[in-house]
C-alpha atoms as one frame of an Amber mdcrd trajectory, in Angstrom:
protein
  34.263 135.129 191.087  30.726 134.516 189.681  29.650 136.699 186.756  26.272
 136.444 185.108  26.845 136.555 181.346  24.054 136.970 178.745  23.969 134.869
 175.555  25.088 137.859 173.333  27.936 138.461 175.773  28.908 134.851 175.655
  29.179 135.080 171.866  31.451 138.119 172.149  33.588 136.243 174.727  33.869
 133.316 172.361  34.996 135.546 169.550  37.581 137.331 171.673  38.952 134.068
 173.097  39.111 132.536 169.563  41.181 135.532 168.393  43.509 135.094 171.349
  43.810 131.317 170.712  44.688 131.996 167.106  47.403 134.395 168.135  48.815
 131.993 170.614  48.834 129.195 168.085  50.906 131.393 165.707  53.469 132.290
 168.407  56.755 130.466 168.830  58.389 130.573 172.246  55.286 131.098 174.396
  55.879 130.066 178.027  53.298 127.994 179.906  54.117 127.044 183.526  52.797
 126.855 187.075  54.519 128.455 190.071  53.648 129.695 193.562  53.812 133.354
 192.678  52.124 135.052 189.643  52.941 138.201 187.770  50.664 139.638 185.158
  52.688 141.733 182.722  50.333 144.350 181.297  50.849 146.424 178.238  48.293
 149.309 177.997  48.148 149.145 174.156  46.929 146.404 171.862  48.776 143.082
 171.384  50.219 144.094 168.000  52.073 146.996 169.651  52.889 145.333 173.000
  54.536 142.311 171.399  56.824 144.607 169.364  58.271 145.933 172.590  61.671
 144.419 173.470  61.469 145.511 177.136  58.099 143.906 177.565  59.244 140.655
 175.930  62.530 140.597 177.868  60.882 140.965 181.272  58.358 138.239 180.389
  61.195 135.870 179.593  63.362 136.848 182.590  60.529 136.586 185.216  59.606
 133.096 183.843  63.253 132.004 184.308  62.633 132.259 188.046  61.444 128.896
 189.299  58.999 130.374 191.875  57.403 132.866 189.490  55.039 132.482 186.519
  54.552 135.565 184.324  51.648 135.879 181.944  50.709 138.677 179.474  47.697
 140.977 179.199  47.007 143.845 176.753  44.514 146.530 176.076  41.835 144.757
 173.956  41.741 145.630 170.244  38.043 146.487 170.561  37.480 147.735 174.132
  33.726 148.247 173.583  33.275 144.650 172.492  35.329 143.472 175.478  33.406
 145.605 177.859  30.166 144.148 176.523  31.282 140.660 177.692  31.160 141.922
 181.253  34.241 139.771 181.849  37.293 141.278 183.716  40.578 141.630 181.838
  42.412 138.305 181.609  45.829 137.007 180.600  46.596 135.227 177.340  48.295
 132.187 178.717  45.800 130.888 181.297  42.831 133.209 180.801  43.154 134.168
 184.505  41.846 137.525 185.599  44.709 139.904 186.237  43.152 141.121 189.383
  43.881 137.685 190.897  47.668 137.884 190.361  50.169 138.881 193.019  51.716
 141.607 190.915  50.548 143.577 187.919  53.626 144.870 186.109  52.817 147.684
 183.706  55.156 148.697 180.899  54.674 152.284 179.687  56.472 153.464 176.655
  55.166 156.990 176.064  52.948 159.579 177.550  49.701 159.014 175.639  49.481
 155.381 176.819  48.209 156.794 180.150  44.629 156.431 178.875  45.318 152.815
 177.997  46.446 152.339 181.608  43.261 153.850 182.972  41.127 151.684 180.723
  42.921 148.424 181.408  42.591 148.985 185.131  38.877 149.779 184.706  38.405
 146.606 182.576  40.180 144.608 185.271  37.909 145.963 188.038  40.866 147.604
 189.854  40.764 151.249 190.961  43.251 153.131 188.901  44.380 155.561 191.641
  46.741 154.009 194.197  44.919 156.072 196.951  41.648 154.277 196.023  43.259
 150.876 196.477  44.323 151.412 200.141  42.999 148.741 202.510  41.891 146.427
 199.718  43.442 143.020 198.986  44.615 143.804 195.429  47.756 143.079 193.432
  50.773 145.289 193.671  50.669 147.753 190.782  54.251 148.042 189.656  54.925
 150.470 186.825  58.072 150.953 184.712  59.140 151.261 181.147  60.821 153.810
 178.830  58.677 156.669 180.134  60.504 156.515 183.465  63.744 157.743 181.821
  62.095 161.116 181.328  59.269 162.164 183.685  57.161 159.538 185.437  55.389
 162.100 187.719  52.219 162.216 185.591  51.791 158.470 186.022  52.883 158.265
 189.583  49.420 158.559 191.265  48.350 155.349 189.512  51.346 153.292 190.839
  51.915 151.552 194.127  55.655 151.378 193.187  57.637 152.503 190.128  60.999
 151.282 188.877  62.777 154.198 187.276  65.141 153.375 184.444  66.415 149.874
 183.791  64.246 147.151 185.364  66.242 143.997 184.383  67.611 143.610 187.838
  65.203 145.548 190.086  62.032 143.722 189.014  63.318 140.510 190.553  64.230
 142.187 193.833  60.924 144.227 194.146  58.872 141.107 193.415  60.835 138.926
 195.812  60.408 141.519 198.550  56.630 141.685 197.802  56.204 137.913 197.923
  57.849 137.661 201.322  56.538 140.859 202.921  54.634 140.646 206.197  52.385
 143.529 205.247  52.032 146.389 202.772  53.328 149.077 205.085  56.611 147.383
 205.904  57.000 146.425 202.238  56.663 150.008 201.026  59.035 151.297 203.726
  61.708 148.706 202.814  61.401 148.915 199.029  61.536 152.683 199.160  65.162
 152.443 200.348  66.278 150.750 197.118  68.003 153.066 194.659  65.885 153.295
 191.477  62.610 152.408 193.302  60.134 155.264 193.574  57.187 154.913 195.970
  54.903 157.870 195.257  53.101 158.050 198.548  56.451 158.037 200.396  58.674
 160.071 198.047  56.015 162.594 196.943  56.950 164.460 193.812  60.678 164.224
 194.380  62.111 161.495 192.216  64.813 159.016 193.111  67.800 158.470 190.802
  67.459 156.280 187.772  68.610 152.693 188.041  71.102 150.907 185.875  71.205
 147.137 185.622  74.333 144.979 185.850  75.781 144.095 182.477  75.863 140.399
 183.179  72.025 140.386 183.003  72.152 141.816 179.488  71.529 141.978 176.567
  67.740 142.068 176.661  66.171 139.830 174.027  62.711 138.602 173.083  61.426
 135.104 173.596  58.364 135.033 171.389  58.184 135.509 167.623  54.759 136.089
 166.055  53.456 137.312 162.679  50.855 139.405 164.486  53.001 142.394 165.413
  54.376 145.580 163.924  57.656 143.636 163.599  56.335 140.462 162.098  58.160
 137.190 163.055  61.196 139.204 164.167  63.544 138.175 167.045  64.598 141.267
 168.919  67.883 141.705 170.728  69.875 144.733 171.838  73.505 144.976 170.702
  74.172 147.802 173.099  72.453 149.494 176.092  72.357 153.280 176.156  74.056
 155.890 174.021  77.359 157.711 174.183  76.062 160.726 172.188  74.650 163.984
 173.610  71.760 165.011 171.335  70.025 167.784 173.261  66.449 166.610 172.420
  66.943 162.892 173.314  66.154 161.242 176.651  68.447 158.381 175.894  71.526
 160.564 175.800  74.789 159.676 177.500  73.930 161.487 180.778  70.749 159.491
 181.159  72.226 156.035 181.091  75.924 156.341 181.853  77.002 156.109 178.254
  76.861 153.174 175.839  77.497 149.545 176.975  78.152 147.195 174.150  77.877
 143.372 174.039  80.043 140.879 172.252  78.818 139.463 168.984  78.816 135.881
 170.203  76.587 136.830 173.135  74.137 138.692 170.862  74.063 135.913 168.262
  73.534 133.251 170.914  70.075 134.640 171.761  68.724 134.003 168.234  66.509
 130.803 168.147  66.827 128.429 165.228  63.285 129.199 164.030  63.879 132.971
 163.739  63.899 134.093 160.100  64.225 137.826 160.901  66.384 139.614 163.512
  66.078 143.155 164.707  68.969 144.834 166.515  67.506 147.282 169.025  69.182
 150.192 170.767  69.553 153.961 171.000  72.688 153.844 168.762  72.850 150.435
 167.154  75.318 151.455 164.441  77.872 152.790 166.940  78.728 149.278 168.066
  82.387 148.807 167.106  81.668 145.306 165.675  78.347 146.138 164.055  79.384
 144.857 160.589  80.516 141.569 162.118  77.153 141.108 163.840  75.094 142.070
 160.787  77.211 139.919 158.522  76.774 136.842 160.729  73.013 137.275 160.774
  72.709 137.883 157.018  75.042 134.975 156.125  72.850 132.685 158.202  70.045
 133.392 155.639  68.053 135.700 157.988  66.649 139.158 157.302  67.973 142.034
 159.342  66.633 145.222 160.746  68.128 147.972 162.876  66.183 150.340 165.110
  68.463 153.290 164.315  70.874 154.162 161.493  73.396 156.965 161.556  73.959
 158.686 158.224  77.605 159.465 159.194  78.282 155.753 159.793  76.873 154.330
 156.543  79.256 153.025 153.836  78.984 150.837 150.789  79.835 147.552 152.610
  77.290 148.118 155.338  74.433 149.072 152.974  75.251 146.021 150.856  74.816
 143.854 153.967  71.492 145.526 154.738  70.282 144.988 151.146  71.258 141.355
 151.259  69.401 141.134 154.553  66.152 142.263 152.957  66.272 146.003 153.457
  64.236 147.950 150.844  64.579 151.412 152.346  67.306 153.322 154.236  65.953
 155.290 157.218  68.091 158.023 158.718  67.466 161.122 160.794  68.750 164.625
 160.345  66.747 165.896 163.349  67.255 169.513 162.302  65.991 171.500 159.388
  69.263 173.307 158.855  72.955 173.067 159.746  72.302 175.598 162.414  69.488
 173.595 163.951  71.530 170.354 163.799  74.258 172.113 165.738  71.740 173.178
 168.391  70.557 169.500 168.576  74.253 168.363 168.757  73.331 165.810 166.153
  76.580 166.109 164.246  74.947 165.053 160.971  76.025 167.122 157.974  74.614
 167.514 154.507  77.503 165.437 153.115  76.493 162.465 155.180  72.856 162.632
 153.938  73.994 163.056 150.332  76.179 159.990 150.667  73.217 158.056 152.097
  71.083 159.020 149.072  73.810 157.814 146.711  73.972 154.515 148.687  70.264
 154.060 148.215  70.584 154.574 144.487  73.698 152.473 144.136  72.175 149.450
 145.870  68.805 149.629 144.159  66.857 150.370 147.334  63.361 151.777 147.126
  63.827 155.097 148.961  65.550 157.125 151.535  63.441 157.883 154.546  64.541
 161.075 156.289  63.184 162.033 159.732  63.392 165.567 160.951  62.502 167.350
 164.214  61.383 170.944 163.744  60.163 173.672 166.081  63.424 174.120 167.999
  63.920 177.355 169.993  64.878 180.205 167.638  64.097 178.172 164.461  63.019
 180.420 161.634  61.424 180.008 158.216  64.890 180.408 156.737  65.916 177.189
 158.477  62.883 175.444 156.874  63.732 176.912 153.433  67.288 175.563 153.755
  65.762 172.108 154.429  63.456 172.407 151.459  66.312 173.207 149.063  68.431
 170.357 150.479  65.703 167.731 150.413  64.879 168.751 146.835  68.527 168.119
 146.013  68.407 164.653 147.644  65.243 163.796 145.598  67.257 164.192 142.420
  69.526 161.300 143.610  66.881 158.861 144.848  63.316 158.728 146.004  62.869
 160.493 149.359  60.205 160.250 152.023  60.302 163.022 154.617  58.924 162.591
 158.183  58.414 165.763 160.286  57.811 165.822 164.016  57.460 168.903 166.261
  59.892 169.152 169.074  58.498 167.795 172.310  60.890 168.917 175.030  61.505
 166.182 177.642  62.663 166.208 181.186  66.305 165.189 181.877  67.403 166.750
 178.520  69.088 170.152 177.910  65.950 171.348 176.109  63.764 170.615 179.164
  61.330 173.502 179.617  61.668 174.783 176.038  58.235 175.997 174.965  56.135
 174.136 172.410  56.047 176.297 169.291  52.835 178.043 168.388  50.404 175.716
 166.442  49.898 178.289 163.603  53.642 178.815 163.249  54.249 175.031 162.979
  51.415 174.601 160.513  52.808 177.430 158.361  56.243 175.627 158.286  54.527
 172.400 157.173  52.756 174.267 154.340  56.019 175.771 153.280  57.527 172.306
 152.992  54.552 170.983 150.893  54.719 173.998 148.664  58.422 173.827 148.235
  58.721 170.103 147.602  55.488 169.492 145.728  54.781 165.975 144.627  58.405
 164.973 144.317  58.703 164.023 147.996  56.438 161.903 150.197  55.829 164.206
 153.235  54.392 162.870 156.482  54.065 165.046 159.589  53.165 164.046 163.186
  49.978 165.542 164.408  50.750 168.916 165.945  47.763 168.718 168.289  48.740
 165.365 169.767  52.453 166.427 169.949  51.179 169.395 172.033  49.303 166.964
 174.330  52.450 164.801 174.727  54.370 167.946 175.579  51.911 168.988 178.300
  52.024 165.534 179.887  55.802 165.254 179.631  56.293 168.611 181.376  53.767
 167.965 184.079  53.537 166.487 187.583  50.941 164.663 189.551  48.356 167.208
 188.287  48.440 165.459 184.925  46.856 162.355 186.583  43.710 164.526 187.249
  43.912 165.674 183.626  44.146 162.104 182.225  41.207 160.853 184.394  39.122
 163.812 183.256  40.008 163.159 179.619  39.192 159.474 179.859  35.816 160.223
 181.408  35.094 162.560 178.558  35.910 160.442 175.562  39.704 160.760 175.165
  39.647 163.251 172.272  41.856 166.240 171.695  39.132 168.693 172.851  38.850
 166.824 176.151  42.599 167.093 176.638  42.568 170.852 175.887  39.731 171.447
 178.379  41.239 169.299 181.109  44.717 170.775 180.803  43.275 174.234 181.160
  41.243 173.057 184.160  43.771 171.053 186.112  47.348 171.694 185.033  49.487
 173.848 187.243  51.277 176.808 185.704  54.630 176.055 187.225  56.427 173.219
 185.444  57.727 170.453 187.632  61.459 169.721 187.869  63.052 166.320 188.582
  66.284 165.404 190.313  69.418 165.845 188.169  70.219 162.750 186.216  73.854
 162.857 187.277  72.697 161.149 190.470  72.159 157.934 188.471  72.965 154.588
 190.037  75.967 152.652 188.884  76.026 148.871 188.175  76.084 146.676 191.307
  74.678 149.382 193.614  71.278 147.632 193.864  71.921 144.255 195.296  72.639
 144.893 199.017  71.574 141.561 200.587  70.176 140.069 197.353  71.866 137.687
 194.995  70.324 137.743 191.522  71.648 134.325 190.837  69.666 132.853 193.729
  66.548 134.637 192.564  66.862 133.195 189.064  67.512 129.598 190.165
């Protein structure tokens, strides 16, 4: 591919490539290899965010463990205007190859608002974003997966050739192998569409297939690269369990979504940690519910490493555990009440009581930690100002025990949850509740609230269907701001909310393999 580049553009290319080289030089665990088949793993957000994703890192490692495959990484550029000015197509970090030249572009999407990043990265790569606009062209397979598929992937579906719904640890090898050996696209789509957990939009339409679940012998997922240039600086990530056994009504990762919680033995978790790792992050929907969590944390801390957990349960905290966290470098204790009042927590089936949160505050004080961070979802159906006032009084009580930071997020009802279809509370009502909290708690509590406007956009996407792809393209063409979202949603979104197939039709371990042997694919 010959591209004429001006002198100013060449300078910008040099600056961008220098930044990438600096990042690569500071990574440990980067994989460089040559193989017959090439997969570009694309994260539609900047490097700093993408490299903090355990799923993204785990798939990068796993694909590169296959002798016949090389997997390289690409991200949404930090400064897309500067990158666009270079007139150079989007390229990978490892070999600086254009992603449009790879066999497969695997896209990992974590949440709804990353759809604009997907559109922009495809545009920067010179690839039509819509699958229908790629028909008849010799382009890579666009394979989309990620956490968003556990809820509602329909708004993203028109951009995908194929989607993996749910856990991709096993299926990504199978789909890629079928693609590499396919005689033509038509036969590939017809064959891959028969695999449980694989959704081919132009074949299945807006009816989703069941969510896939990987075999436990392919787990746990763990990262291969540590770098200081991420949200989780120099941290090795590993899951100590997959899924969750709890039934919180607002949560996509509840027990009915993933078949419950599957835990891994401490020795298997600890064996993933490289010698150079100085920090370890345990990742999962319910990390503290592992029956041997103290043994795992103690082993990591006693090795001289810092420790971090993606989720803490206030009802599982005790003096011994918090002492381990403090020894492992913790300066704050972060827990969630996920309900403004006892009544709302019962609605959420959170099972966290005031006594648990009071105990957490005392543990912060007893161990000399900086503060207690408390996260709370508000805007549930039937929530009243009385519920908010109960929360104000209680958080005020907590702040007399230790320093408290309060995070507030409006409820965004998701598909595949009991609260699916619940309306998004009126903006003025939500704003009034936030004002009440500020007035009631004054300067004694650090209060942070998620943007109501952007939570509303997330809600509209999460409750939509293919129509939201029209919305996203319109928004992207008009600058990506909130006003553009509001206009496009009014213009394109259908009034009837889409439904998806019940999650109880999920796939059980071992149901995917048919004629495939994952051991053969990895060797």
